[in-house]
N, CA, C and O atoms as a Maestro MAE file, in Angstrom:
{
 s_m_m2io_version
 :::
 2.0.0
}

f_m_ct {
 s_m_title
 :::
 protein
 m_atom[340] {
  # First column is atom index #
  i_m_mmod_type
  r_m_x_coord
  r_m_y_coord
  r_m_z_coord
  i_m_residue_number
  s_m_chain_name
  s_m_pdb_residue_name
  s_m_pdb_atom_name
  i_m_atomic_number
  :::
  1 25 89.478 140.058 91.245 1 A "MET " " N  " 7
  2 3 88.672 139.519 92.834 1 A "MET " " CA " 6
  3 2 88.863 138.099 92.775 1 A "MET " " C  " 6
  4 15 87.930 137.576 92.167 1 A "MET " " O  " 8
  5 25 89.638 137.356 93.140 2 A "ALA " " N  " 7
  6 3 89.310 135.880 93.474 2 A "ALA " " CA " 6
  7 2 88.057 135.750 94.183 2 A "ALA " " C  " 6
  8 15 87.372 136.587 94.772 2 A "ALA " " O  " 8
  9 25 87.861 134.054 93.923 3 A "GLY " " N  " 7
  10 3 86.511 134.169 94.437 3 A "GLY " " CA " 6
  11 2 86.620 132.984 95.515 3 A "GLY " " C  " 6
  12 15 87.597 132.237 95.476 3 A "GLY " " O  " 8
  13 25 85.735 132.836 96.359 4 A "ALA " " N  " 7
  14 3 85.459 132.495 97.856 4 A "ALA " " CA " 6
  15 2 86.168 130.713 97.573 4 A "ALA " " C  " 6
  16 15 86.340 130.078 96.533 4 A "ALA " " O  " 8
  17 25 86.389 130.430 98.795 5 A "TYR " " N  " 7
  18 3 87.257 129.102 98.933 5 A "TYR " " CA " 6
  19 2 85.916 127.835 99.062 5 A "TYR " " C  " 6
  20 15 85.189 127.911 100.052 5 A "TYR " " O  " 8
  21 25 85.736 127.047 98.334 6 A "ARG " " N  " 7
  22 3 84.479 126.030 97.709 6 A "ARG " " CA " 6
  23 2 85.199 124.485 99.083 6 A "ARG " " C  " 6
  24 15 84.690 123.372 99.222 6 A "ARG " " O  " 8
  25 25 86.224 124.945 99.701 7 A "MET " " N  " 7
  26 3 86.806 123.592 100.082 7 A "MET " " CA " 6
  27 2 88.181 124.242 100.732 7 A "MET " " C  " 6
  28 15 88.987 124.913 100.087 7 A "MET " " O  " 8
  29 25 88.304 123.877 102.281 8 A "ALA " " N  " 7
  30 3 89.720 124.619 102.904 8 A "ALA " " CA " 6
  31 2 89.900 123.700 103.745 8 A "ALA " " C  " 6
  32 15 89.028 123.665 104.612 8 A "ALA " " O  " 8
  33 25 90.909 122.738 103.847 9 A "LEU " " N  " 7
  34 3 90.968 121.723 105.359 9 A "LEU " " CA " 6
  35 2 92.318 121.567 105.672 9 A "LEU " " C  " 6
  36 15 93.099 121.103 104.842 9 A "LEU " " O  " 8
  37 25 92.645 121.884 106.707 10 A "SER " " N  " 7
  38 3 93.937 121.342 106.961 10 A "SER " " CA " 6
  39 2 94.008 120.234 107.940 10 A "SER " " C  " 6
  40 15 93.162 119.659 108.626 10 A "SER " " O  " 8
  41 25 95.402 120.109 107.772 11 A "ARG " " N  " 7
  42 3 95.917 118.557 108.286 11 A "ARG " " CA " 6
  43 2 94.938 117.557 107.476 11 A "ARG " " C  " 6
  44 15 94.448 116.530 107.944 11 A "ARG " " O  " 8
  45 25 94.788 117.957 106.436 12 A "ALA " " N  " 7
  46 3 93.983 116.444 105.942 12 A "ALA " " CA " 6
  47 2 95.024 115.502 105.151 12 A "ALA " " C  " 6
  48 15 96.186 115.848 104.932 12 A "ALA " " O  " 8
  49 25 94.432 114.185 104.719 13 A "THR " " N  " 7
  50 3 95.031 113.525 103.995 13 A "THR " " CA " 6
  51 2 94.108 113.460 102.322 13 A "THR " " C  " 6
  52 15 92.919 113.215 102.124 13 A "THR " " O  " 8
  53 25 95.119 113.759 101.412 14 A "VAL " " N  " 7
  54 3 94.720 113.634 100.112 14 A "VAL " " CA " 6
  55 2 95.384 112.497 99.091 14 A "VAL " " C  " 6
  56 15 96.499 112.455 98.572 14 A "VAL " " O  " 8
  57 25 94.481 111.781 99.032 15 A "GLU " " N  " 7
  58 3 94.589 110.463 97.796 15 A "GLU " " CA " 6
  59 2 94.648 110.814 96.674 15 A "GLU " " C  " 6
  60 15 93.537 111.271 96.406 15 A "GLU " " O  " 8
  61 25 95.534 110.908 95.505 16 A "VAL " " N  " 7
  62 3 95.684 111.279 94.326 16 A "VAL " " CA " 6
  63 2 95.043 110.221 93.456 16 A "VAL " " C  " 6
  64 15 94.619 109.461 94.326 16 A "VAL " " O  " 8
  65 25 94.831 109.889 92.741 17 A "ARG " " N  " 7
  66 3 94.484 108.653 91.420 17 A "ARG " " CA " 6
  67 2 94.108 109.475 90.129 17 A "ARG " " C  " 6
  68 15 93.442 110.469 89.839 17 A "ARG " " O  " 8
  69 25 94.956 108.451 89.462 18 A "ASP " " N  " 7
  70 3 95.056 108.742 88.008 18 A "ASP " " CA " 6
  71 2 93.610 108.702 87.108 18 A "ASP " " C  " 6
  72 15 92.792 108.173 87.861 18 A "ASP " " O  " 8
  73 25 92.885 109.069 85.695 19 A "PRO " " N  " 7
  74 3 91.589 108.878 85.205 19 A "PRO " " CA " 6
  75 2 91.752 107.283 85.591 19 A "PRO " " C  " 6
  76 15 91.202 106.976 86.648 19 A "PRO " " O  " 8
  77 25 92.206 106.573 85.117 20 A "ALA " " N  " 7
  78 3 92.131 105.069 85.427 20 A "ALA " " CA " 6
  79 2 92.045 104.539 86.777 20 A "ALA " " C  " 6
  80 15 92.296 103.334 86.798 20 A "ALA " " O  " 8
  81 25 91.775 105.038 87.905 21 A "GLY " " N  " 7
  82 3 91.678 105.173 89.135 21 A "GLY " " CA " 6
  83 2 92.491 104.411 90.064 21 A "GLY " " C  " 6
  84 15 92.011 104.084 91.149 21 A "GLY " " O  " 8
  85 25 93.781 104.070 89.715 22 A "THR " " N  " 7
  86 3 95.496 103.521 90.155 22 A "THR " " CA " 6
  87 2 95.698 104.954 91.097 22 A "THR " " C  " 6
  88 15 95.594 106.106 90.676 22 A "THR " " O  " 8
  89 25 96.017 104.519 92.499 23 A "LEU " " N  " 7
  90 3 96.669 105.279 93.302 23 A "LEU " " CA " 6
  91 2 98.008 106.270 92.904 23 A "LEU " " C  " 6
  92 15 98.986 105.557 92.680 23 A "LEU " " O  " 8
  93 25 98.162 107.028 92.828 24 A "VAL " " N  " 7
  94 3 99.491 107.457 92.182 24 A "VAL " " CA " 6
  95 2 100.038 108.355 93.368 24 A "VAL " " C  " 6
  96 15 101.266 108.266 93.336 24 A "VAL " " O  " 8
  97 25 99.677 109.089 94.285 25 A "ALA " " N  " 7
  98 3 100.151 109.356 95.525 25 A "ALA " " CA " 6
  99 2 99.096 110.079 96.636 25 A "ALA " " C  " 6
  100 15 97.958 110.543 96.572 25 A "ALA " " O  " 8
  101 25 100.174 109.902 97.749 26 A "THR " " N  " 7
  102 3 99.020 109.713 99.412 26 A "THR " " CA " 6
  103 2 100.093 111.336 99.958 26 A "THR " " C  " 6
  104 15 101.319 111.431 100.003 26 A "THR " " O  " 8
  105 25 99.376 112.054 100.186 27 A "HIS " " N  " 7
  106 3 99.868 113.407 100.569 27 A "HIS " " CA " 6
  107 2 99.166 113.211 102.231 27 A "HIS " " C  " 6
  108 15 97.937 113.151 102.282 27 A "HIS " " O  " 8
  109 25 99.790 113.135 103.272 28 A "SER " " N  " 7
  110 3 99.216 113.640 104.650 28 A "SER " " CA " 6
  111 2 99.700 114.673 105.132 28 A "SER " " C  " 6
  112 15 100.829 115.031 104.796 28 A "SER " " O  " 8
  113 25 99.019 115.320 105.950 29 A "SER " " N  " 7
  114 3 98.816 116.354 106.805 29 A "SER " " CA " 6
  115 2 99.094 117.912 105.861 29 A "SER " " C  " 6
  116 15 99.926 118.798 106.054 29 A "SER " " O  " 8
  117 25 98.402 117.825 105.180 30 A "VAL " " N  " 7
  118 3 98.527 118.932 104.022 30 A "VAL " " CA " 6
  119 2 97.505 119.343 104.266 30 A "VAL " " C  " 6
  120 15 96.549 118.724 104.731 30 A "VAL " " O  " 8
  121 25 97.627 121.268 103.771 31 A "THR " " N  " 7
  122 3 96.510 121.791 103.799 31 A "THR " " CA " 6
  123 2 95.708 121.891 102.125 31 A "THR " " C  " 6
  124 15 95.960 122.730 101.259 31 A "THR " " O  " 8
  125 25 94.968 121.054 102.067 32 A "ALA " " N  " 7
  126 3 93.741 120.982 100.646 32 A "ALA " " CA " 6
  127 2 92.580 122.420 100.752 32 A "ALA " " C  " 6
  128 15 91.825 122.728 101.674 32 A "ALA " " O  " 8
  129 25 92.808 123.064 99.470 33 A "THR " " N  " 7
  130 3 91.738 123.734 98.707 33 A "THR " " CA " 6
  131 2 91.498 123.550 98.077 33 A "THR " " C  " 6
  132 15 92.022 122.626 97.453 33 A "THR " " O  " 8
  133 25 90.151 124.455 97.467 34 A "VAL " " N  " 7
  134 3 89.443 124.701 96.400 34 A "VAL " " CA " 6
  135 2 89.289 125.965 96.440 34 A "VAL " " C  " 6
  136 15 89.264 126.710 97.419 34 A "VAL " " O  " 8
  137 25 89.166 126.231 95.145 35 A "ARG " " N  " 7
  138 3 89.347 128.031 94.922 35 A "ARG " " CA " 6
  139 2 89.217 128.100 93.490 35 A "ARG " " C  " 6
  140 15 89.845 127.202 92.928 35 A "ARG " " O  " 8
  141 25 88.566 128.927 92.680 36 A "ASP " " N  " 7
  142 3 88.485 129.051 91.619 36 A "ASP " " CA " 6
  143 2 88.645 128.386 90.324 36 A "ASP " " C  " 6
  144 15 89.043 128.725 89.210 36 A "ASP " " O  " 8
  145 25 88.131 127.173 90.941 37 A "GLY " " N  " 7
  146 3 88.455 125.926 89.725 37 A "GLY " " CA " 6
  147 2 89.817 125.213 89.622 37 A "GLY " " C  " 6
  148 15 90.137 124.411 88.745 37 A "GLY " " O  " 8
  149 25 90.750 125.737 90.909 38 A "VAL " " N  " 7
  150 3 91.710 124.803 91.007 38 A "VAL " " CA " 6
  151 2 91.906 124.636 92.642 38 A "VAL " " C  " 6
  152 15 91.910 125.439 93.575 38 A "VAL " " O  " 8
  153 25 92.096 122.949 92.517 39 A "ALA " " N  " 7
  154 3 92.429 122.604 93.778 39 A "ALA " " CA " 6
  155 2 93.919 122.749 94.211 39 A "ALA " " C  " 6
  156 15 94.631 123.103 93.272 39 A "ALA " " O  " 8
  157 25 94.553 122.573 95.355 40 A "ARG " " N  " 7
  158 3 95.622 122.492 95.499 40 A "ARG " " CA " 6
  159 2 96.030 122.065 97.007 40 A "ARG " " C  " 6
  160 15 95.501 122.543 98.011 40 A "ARG " " O  " 8
  161 25 97.111 121.036 97.006 41 A "ALA " " N  " 7
  162 3 97.373 120.475 98.091 41 A "ALA " " CA " 6
  163 2 99.030 121.087 98.871 41 A "ALA " " C  " 6
  164 15 100.052 121.096 98.185 41 A "ALA " " O  " 8
  165 25 99.034 121.425 99.937 42 A "LYS " " N  " 7
  166 3 100.438 122.168 100.233 42 A "LYS " " CA " 6
  167 2 100.670 121.647 101.480 42 A "LYS " " C  " 6
  168 15 99.789 121.435 102.314 42 A "LYS " " O  " 8
  169 25 101.937 121.422 101.633 43 A "ALA " " N  " 7
  170 3 102.740 121.322 103.116 43 A "ALA " " CA " 6
  171 2 103.510 122.112 103.083 43 A "ALA " " C  " 6
  172 15 104.490 122.150 102.339 43 A "ALA " " O  " 8
  173 25 103.108 123.071 104.097 44 A "GLY " " N  " 7
  174 3 103.755 124.427 104.743 44 A "GLY " " CA " 6
  175 2 103.660 125.245 103.236 44 A "GLY " " C  " 6
  176 15 102.631 124.891 102.661 44 A "GLY " " O  " 8
  177 25 104.219 125.952 102.670 45 A "SER " " N  " 7
  178 3 104.187 126.808 102.417 45 A "SER " " CA " 6
  179 2 104.301 125.996 100.372 45 A "SER " " C  " 6
  180 15 104.131 126.543 99.283 45 A "SER " " O  " 8
  181 25 104.613 124.727 100.711 46 A "VAL " " N  " 7
  182 3 105.139 124.025 99.243 46 A "VAL " " CA " 6
  183 2 103.878 123.212 98.544 46 A "VAL " " C  " 6
  184 15 103.411 122.394 99.336 46 A "VAL " " O  " 8
  185 25 103.305 123.226 97.451 47 A "ILE " " N  " 7
  186 3 102.843 122.901 96.731 47 A "ILE " " CA " 6
  187 2 103.139 121.784 96.354 47 A "ILE " " C  " 6
  188 15 104.172 121.668 95.694 47 A "ILE " " O  " 8
  189 25 102.157 120.355 96.716 48 A "VAL " " N  " 7
  190 3 102.817 119.197 96.570 48 A "VAL " " CA " 6
  191 2 101.610 118.490 95.450 48 A "VAL " " C  " 6
  192 15 101.868 117.544 94.706 48 A "VAL " " O  " 8
  193 25 100.369 119.134 95.525 49 A "ALA " " N  " 7
  194 3 99.582 118.775 93.737 49 A "ALA " " CA " 6
  195 2 98.557 119.543 94.058 49 A "ALA " " C  " 6
  196 15 98.072 119.930 95.121 49 A "ALA " " O  " 8
  197 25 98.194 119.769 92.349 50 A "GLU " " N  " 7
  198 3 97.580 120.812 92.088 50 A "GLU " " CA " 6
  199 2 96.814 120.134 91.096 50 A "GLU " " C  " 6
  200 15 97.449 119.478 90.270 50 A "GLU " " O  " 8
  201 25 95.563 120.166 91.016 51 A "LEU " " N  " 7
  202 3 94.358 119.914 89.879 51 A "LEU " " CA " 6
  203 2 94.047 121.074 89.265 51 A "LEU " " C  " 6
  204 15 94.280 122.049 89.981 51 A "LEU " " O  " 8
  205 25 93.518 121.377 87.989 52 A "ASP " " N  " 7
  206 3 92.970 122.502 87.266 52 A "ASP " " CA " 6
  207 2 91.654 121.709 87.057 52 A "ASP " " C  " 6
  208 15 91.553 120.482 87.055 52 A "ASP " " O  " 8
  209 25 90.559 122.711 86.862 53 A "GLY " " N  " 7
  210 3 89.338 122.495 86.421 53 A "GLY " " CA " 6
  211 2 88.383 121.911 87.577 53 A "GLY " " C  " 6
  212 15 87.285 121.413 87.326 53 A "GLY " " O  " 8
  213 25 88.871 122.015 88.748 54 A "ALA " " N  " 7
  214 3 88.413 121.206 89.818 54 A "ALA " " CA " 6
  215 2 86.928 121.412 90.122 54 A "ALA " " C  " 6
  216 15 86.413 122.468 90.489 54 A "ALA " " O  " 8
  217 25 86.094 119.808 89.836 55 A "GLU " " N  " 7
  218 3 84.976 120.192 90.534 55 A "GLU " " CA " 6
  219 2 84.802 119.703 91.666 55 A "GLU " " C  " 6
  220 15 85.329 118.596 91.782 55 A "GLU " " O  " 8
  221 25 84.084 120.208 92.884 56 A "LEU " " N  " 7
  222 3 84.029 119.048 94.070 56 A "LEU " " CA " 6
  223 2 82.764 118.312 93.983 56 A "LEU " " C  " 6
  224 15 81.891 118.479 93.132 56 A "LEU " " O  " 8
  225 25 82.763 117.411 95.037 57 A "GLN " " N  " 7
  226 3 81.357 116.890 95.441 57 A "GLN " " CA " 6
  227 2 81.674 116.621 97.102 57 A "GLN " " C  " 6
  228 15 82.766 116.323 97.586 57 A "GLN " " O  " 8
  229 25 80.713 116.769 97.638 58 A "VAL " " N  " 7
  230 3 80.855 116.655 98.834 58 A "VAL " " CA " 6
  231 2 80.718 114.742 99.354 58 A "VAL " " C  " 6
  232 15 79.746 114.166 98.866 58 A "VAL " " O  " 8
  233 25 81.435 114.088 100.060 59 A "GLN " " N  " 7
  234 3 80.495 112.947 100.389 59 A "GLN " " CA " 6
  235 2 80.476 112.442 101.567 59 A "GLN " " C  " 6
  236 15 80.219 111.274 101.858 59 A "GLN " " O  " 8
  237 25 80.927 113.878 102.733 60 A "GLY " " N  " 7
  238 3 80.259 113.391 104.201 60 A "GLY " " CA " 6
  239 2 80.944 114.640 104.980 60 A "GLY " " C  " 6
  240 15 81.360 115.677 104.462 60 A "GLY " " O  " 8
  241 25 80.957 114.323 106.201 61 A "ARG " " N  " 7
  242 3 81.403 115.726 107.158 61 A "ARG " " CA " 6
  243 2 83.073 115.606 106.516 61 A "ARG " " C  " 6
  244 15 83.365 114.662 105.782 61 A "ARG " " O  " 8
  245 25 83.924 116.494 106.826 62 A "LYS " " N  " 7
  246 3 84.959 116.548 106.446 62 A "LYS " " CA " 6
  247 2 85.727 115.159 105.424 62 A "LYS " " C  " 6
  248 15 86.672 114.413 105.681 62 A "LYS " " O  " 8
  249 25 84.984 115.244 104.429 63 A "ALA " " N  " 7
  250 3 85.259 114.095 103.319 63 A "ALA " " CA " 6
  251 2 84.715 114.640 102.230 63 A "ALA " " C  " 6
  252 15 83.586 115.126 102.166 63 A "ALA " " O  " 8
  253 25 85.832 114.534 101.015 64 A "TYR " " N  " 7
  254 3 85.283 115.324 99.723 64 A "TYR " " CA " 6
  255 2 85.797 114.786 98.199 64 A "TYR " " C  " 6
  256 15 86.632 113.891 98.335 64 A "TYR " " O  " 8
  257 25 85.592 115.013 97.195 65 A "THR " " N  " 7
  258 3 85.980 114.350 96.337 65 A "THR " " CA " 6
  259 2 86.123 115.275 95.404 65 A "THR " " C  " 6
  260 15 85.132 115.917 95.060 65 A "THR " " O  " 8
  261 25 87.696 115.577 94.675 66 A "VAL " " N  " 7
  262 3 87.780 116.731 93.767 66 A "VAL " " CA " 6
  263 2 88.091 115.723 92.420 66 A "VAL " " C  " 6
  264 15 88.727 114.671 92.340 66 A "VAL " " O  " 8
  265 25 87.437 116.434 91.517 67 A "THR " " N  " 7
  266 3 87.664 115.868 90.274 67 A "THR " " CA " 6
  267 2 88.260 116.776 89.125 67 A "THR " " C  " 6
  268 15 87.739 117.851 88.828 67 A "THR " " O  " 8
  269 25 89.436 116.252 88.470 68 A "GLY " " N  " 7
  270 3 90.104 117.704 87.925 68 A "GLY " " CA " 6
  271 2 89.282 117.465 86.008 68 A "GLY " " C  " 6
  272 15 88.666 116.503 85.550 68 A "GLY " " O  " 8
  273 25 89.521 118.308 85.602 69 A "ALA " " N  " 7
  274 3 89.086 118.241 83.962 69 A "ALA " " CA " 6
  275 2 89.890 117.187 82.928 69 A "ALA " " C  " 6
  276 15 89.380 116.898 81.846 69 A "ALA " " O  " 8
  277 25 91.642 116.443 83.490 70 A "ASP " " N  " 7
  278 3 91.434 115.238 83.149 70 A "ASP " " CA " 6
  279 2 91.123 114.286 83.295 70 A "ASP " " C  " 6
  280 15 91.420 113.385 82.511 70 A "ASP " " O  " 8
  281 25 90.229 114.065 84.613 71 A "GLY " " N  " 7
  282 3 89.357 112.827 84.799 71 A "GLY " " CA " 6
  283 2 90.517 112.259 86.301 71 A "GLY " " C  " 6
  284 15 90.470 111.086 86.669 71 A "GLY " " O  " 8
  285 25 91.389 113.203 86.940 72 A "THR " " N  " 7
  286 3 92.448 112.667 87.851 72 A "THR " " CA " 6
  287 2 91.693 113.184 89.307 72 A "THR " " C  " 6
  288 15 91.667 114.403 89.474 72 A "THR " " O  " 8
  289 25 91.220 112.517 90.122 73 A "THR " " N  " 7
  290 3 90.480 112.597 91.370 73 A "THR " " CA " 6
  291 2 91.170 112.636 92.607 73 A "THR " " C  " 6
  292 15 91.840 111.618 92.777 73 A "THR " " O  " 8
  293 25 91.229 113.354 93.412 74 A "TRP " " N  " 7
  294 3 91.505 113.375 94.883 74 A "TRP " " CA " 6
  295 2 90.407 113.225 95.636 74 A "TRP " " C  " 6
  296 15 89.251 113.605 95.454 74 A "TRP " " O  " 8
  297 25 91.135 112.357 96.891 75 A "THR " " N  " 7
  298 3 89.787 111.953 97.952 75 A "THR " " CA " 6
  299 2 90.244 112.498 99.175 75 A "THR " " C  " 6
  300 15 90.933 111.896 99.999 75 A "THR " " O  " 8
  301 25 89.829 113.673 99.262 76 A "VAL " " N  " 7
  302 3 90.067 114.441 100.638 76 A "VAL " " CA " 6
  303 2 89.926 114.006 101.834 76 A "VAL " " C  " 6
  304 15 88.721 113.873 101.623 76 A "VAL " " O  " 8
  305 25 90.057 113.584 103.131 77 A "THR " " N  " 7
  306 3 89.799 113.343 104.478 77 A "THR " " CA " 6
  307 2 90.070 114.316 105.419 77 A "THR " " C  " 6
  308 15 90.584 115.329 104.944 77 A "THR " " O  " 8
  309 25 89.910 114.316 106.422 78 A "LYS " " N  " 7
  310 3 90.291 114.983 107.926 78 A "LYS " " CA " 6
  311 2 89.882 114.151 108.457 78 A "LYS " " C  " 6
  312 15 88.901 113.625 107.933 78 A "LYS " " O  " 8
  313 25 90.342 113.630 109.641 79 A "PRO " " N  " 7
  314 3 90.529 112.443 110.592 79 A "PRO " " CA " 6
  315 2 89.090 113.532 111.650 79 A "PRO " " C  " 6
  316 15 88.982 114.748 111.490 79 A "PRO " " O  " 8
  317 25 88.377 112.892 112.423 80 A "CYS " " N  " 7
  318 3 87.434 114.011 113.355 80 A "CYS " " CA " 6
  319 2 88.285 114.346 114.077 80 A "CYS " " C  " 6
  320 15 88.480 115.508 113.719 80 A "CYS " " O  " 8
  321 25 89.187 114.071 115.144 81 A "GLY " " N  " 7
  322 3 89.723 114.460 116.250 81 A "GLY " " CA " 6
  323 2 89.061 114.039 117.503 81 A "GLY " " C  " 6
  324 15 89.375 114.291 118.666 81 A "GLY " " O  " 8
  325 25 88.027 113.308 117.002 82 A "CYS " " N  " 7
  326 3 87.540 112.914 118.512 82 A "CYS " " CA " 6
  327 2 87.714 111.748 119.016 82 A "CYS " " C  " 6
  328 15 87.896 111.003 118.053 82 A "CYS " " O  " 8
  329 25 87.783 110.917 120.355 83 A "SER " " N  " 7
  330 3 88.347 110.196 120.980 83 A "SER " " CA " 6
  331 2 86.996 109.231 121.139 83 A "SER " " C  " 6
  332 15 85.799 109.511 121.072 83 A "SER " " O  " 8
  333 25 87.772 107.840 121.403 84 A "GLY " " N  " 7
  334 3 86.463 107.124 121.648 84 A "GLY " " CA " 6
  335 2 86.669 105.789 120.888 84 A "GLY " " C  " 6
  336 15 87.582 105.657 120.072 84 A "GLY " " O  " 8
  337 25 85.925 104.958 121.138 85 A "GLY " " N  " 7
  338 3 86.074 103.946 120.473 85 A "GLY " " CA " 6
  339 2 85.029 103.091 119.681 85 A "GLY " " C  " 6
  340 15 85.392 102.089 119.065 85 A "GLY " " O  " 8
  :::
 }
 m_bond[339] {
  # First column is bond index #
  i_m_from
  i_m_to
  i_m_order
  :::
  1 1 2 1
  2 2 3 1
  3 3 4 2
  4 3 5 1
  5 5 6 1
  6 6 7 1
  7 7 8 2
  8 7 9 1
  9 9 10 1
  10 10 11 1
  11 11 12 2
  12 11 13 1
  13 13 14 1
  14 14 15 1
  15 15 16 2
  16 15 17 1
  17 17 18 1
  18 18 19 1
  19 19 20 2
  20 19 21 1
  21 21 22 1
  22 22 23 1
  23 23 24 2
  24 23 25 1
  25 25 26 1
  26 26 27 1
  27 27 28 2
  28 27 29 1
  29 29 30 1
  30 30 31 1
  31 31 32 2
  32 31 33 1
  33 33 34 1
  34 34 35 1
  35 35 36 2
  36 35 37 1
  37 37 38 1
  38 38 39 1
  39 39 40 2
  40 39 41 1
  41 41 42 1
  42 42 43 1
  43 43 44 2
  44 43 45 1
  45 45 46 1
  46 46 47 1
  47 47 48 2
  48 47 49 1
  49 49 50 1
  50 50 51 1
  51 51 52 2
  52 51 53 1
  53 53 54 1
  54 54 55 1
  55 55 56 2
  56 55 57 1
  57 57 58 1
  58 58 59 1
  59 59 60 2
  60 59 61 1
  61 61 62 1
  62 62 63 1
  63 63 64 2
  64 63 65 1
  65 65 66 1
  66 66 67 1
  67 67 68 2
  68 67 69 1
  69 69 70 1
  70 70 71 1
  71 71 72 2
  72 71 73 1
  73 73 74 1
  74 74 75 1
  75 75 76 2
  76 75 77 1
  77 77 78 1
  78 78 79 1
  79 79 80 2
  80 79 81 1
  81 81 82 1
  82 82 83 1
  83 83 84 2
  84 83 85 1
  85 85 86 1
  86 86 87 1
  87 87 88 2
  88 87 89 1
  89 89 90 1
  90 90 91 1
  91 91 92 2
  92 91 93 1
  93 93 94 1
  94 94 95 1
  95 95 96 2
  96 95 97 1
  97 97 98 1
  98 98 99 1
  99 99 100 2
  100 99 101 1
  101 101 102 1
  102 102 103 1
  103 103 104 2
  104 103 105 1
  105 105 106 1
  106 106 107 1
  107 107 108 2
  108 107 109 1
  109 109 110 1
  110 110 111 1
  111 111 112 2
  112 111 113 1
  113 113 114 1
  114 114 115 1
  115 115 116 2
  116 115 117 1
  117 117 118 1
  118 118 119 1
  119 119 120 2
  120 119 121 1
  121 121 122 1
  122 122 123 1
  123 123 124 2
  124 123 125 1
  125 125 126 1
  126 126 127 1
  127 127 128 2
  128 127 129 1
  129 129 130 1
  130 130 131 1
  131 131 132 2
  132 131 133 1
  133 133 134 1
  134 134 135 1
  135 135 136 2
  136 135 137 1
  137 137 138 1
  138 138 139 1
  139 139 140 2
  140 139 141 1
  141 141 142 1
  142 142 143 1
  143 143 144 2
  144 143 145 1
  145 145 146 1
  146 146 147 1
  147 147 148 2
  148 147 149 1
  149 149 150 1
  150 150 151 1
  151 151 152 2
  152 151 153 1
  153 153 154 1
  154 154 155 1
  155 155 156 2
  156 155 157 1
  157 157 158 1
  158 158 159 1
  159 159 160 2
  160 159 161 1
  161 161 162 1
  162 162 163 1
  163 163 164 2
  164 163 165 1
  165 165 166 1
  166 166 167 1
  167 167 168 2
  168 167 169 1
  169 169 170 1
  170 170 171 1
  171 171 172 2
  172 171 173 1
  173 173 174 1
  174 174 175 1
  175 175 176 2
  176 175 177 1
  177 177 178 1
  178 178 179 1
  179 179 180 2
  180 179 181 1
  181 181 182 1
  182 182 183 1
  183 183 184 2
  184 183 185 1
  185 185 186 1
  186 186 187 1
  187 187 188 2
  188 187 189 1
  189 189 190 1
  190 190 191 1
  191 191 192 2
  192 191 193 1
  193 193 194 1
  194 194 195 1
  195 195 196 2
  196 195 197 1
  197 197 198 1
  198 198 199 1
  199 199 200 2
  200 199 201 1
  201 201 202 1
  202 202 203 1
  203 203 204 2
  204 203 205 1
  205 205 206 1
  206 206 207 1
  207 207 208 2
  208 207 209 1
  209 209 210 1
  210 210 211 1
  211 211 212 2
  212 211 213 1
  213 213 214 1
  214 214 215 1
  215 215 216 2
  216 215 217 1
  217 217 218 1
  218 218 219 1
  219 219 220 2
  220 219 221 1
  221 221 222 1
  222 222 223 1
  223 223 224 2
  224 223 225 1
  225 225 226 1
  226 226 227 1
  227 227 228 2
  228 227 229 1
  229 229 230 1
  230 230 231 1
  231 231 232 2
  232 231 233 1
  233 233 234 1
  234 234 235 1
  235 235 236 2
  236 235 237 1
  237 237 238 1
  238 238 239 1
  239 239 240 2
  240 239 241 1
  241 241 242 1
  242 242 243 1
  243 243 244 2
  244 243 245 1
  245 245 246 1
  246 246 247 1
  247 247 248 2
  248 247 249 1
  249 249 250 1
  250 250 251 1
  251 251 252 2
  252 251 253 1
  253 253 254 1
  254 254 255 1
  255 255 256 2
  256 255 257 1
  257 257 258 1
  258 258 259 1
  259 259 260 2
  260 259 261 1
  261 261 262 1
  262 262 263 1
  263 263 264 2
  264 263 265 1
  265 265 266 1
  266 266 267 1
  267 267 268 2
  268 267 269 1
  269 269 270 1
  270 270 271 1
  271 271 272 2
  272 271 273 1
  273 273 274 1
  274 274 275 1
  275 275 276 2
  276 275 277 1
  277 277 278 1
  278 278 279 1
  279 279 280 2
  280 279 281 1
  281 281 282 1
  282 282 283 1
  283 283 284 2
  284 283 285 1
  285 285 286 1
  286 286 287 1
  287 287 288 2
  288 287 289 1
  289 289 290 1
  290 290 291 1
  291 291 292 2
  292 291 293 1
  293 293 294 1
  294 294 295 1
  295 295 296 2
  296 295 297 1
  297 297 298 1
  298 298 299 1
  299 299 300 2
  300 299 301 1
  301 301 302 1
  302 302 303 1
  303 303 304 2
  304 303 305 1
  305 305 306 1
  306 306 307 1
  307 307 308 2
  308 307 309 1
  309 309 310 1
  310 310 311 1
  311 311 312 2
  312 311 313 1
  313 313 314 1
  314 314 315 1
  315 315 316 2
  316 315 317 1
  317 317 318 1
  318 318 319 1
  319 319 320 2
  320 319 321 1
  321 321 322 1
  322 322 323 1
  323 323 324 2
  324 323 325 1
  325 325 326 1
  326 326 327 1
  327 327 328 2
  328 327 329 1
  329 329 330 1
  330 330 331 1
  331 331 332 2
  332 331 333 1
  333 333 334 1
  334 334 335 1
  335 335 336 2
  336 335 337 1
  337 337 338 1
  338 338 339 1
  339 339 340 2
  :::
 }
}
């Protein structure tokens, strides 16, 4: 039986950085999840990024940092959808 989701955000932006901190890719409007130590970013039914050994850190409301076993990091954010200036 699979474990519970530790994070699940739809319409999120995922910035992927290599272990040196260099931006490798940015995925917009994806569903980002962390479950059973695996992080996935999906656009529709297609997995556009996956990270094993995922450790999750909450950075704020709808903002997370996910670190993989190899040192790769994801910054996962979702706009608040609020209006105003």
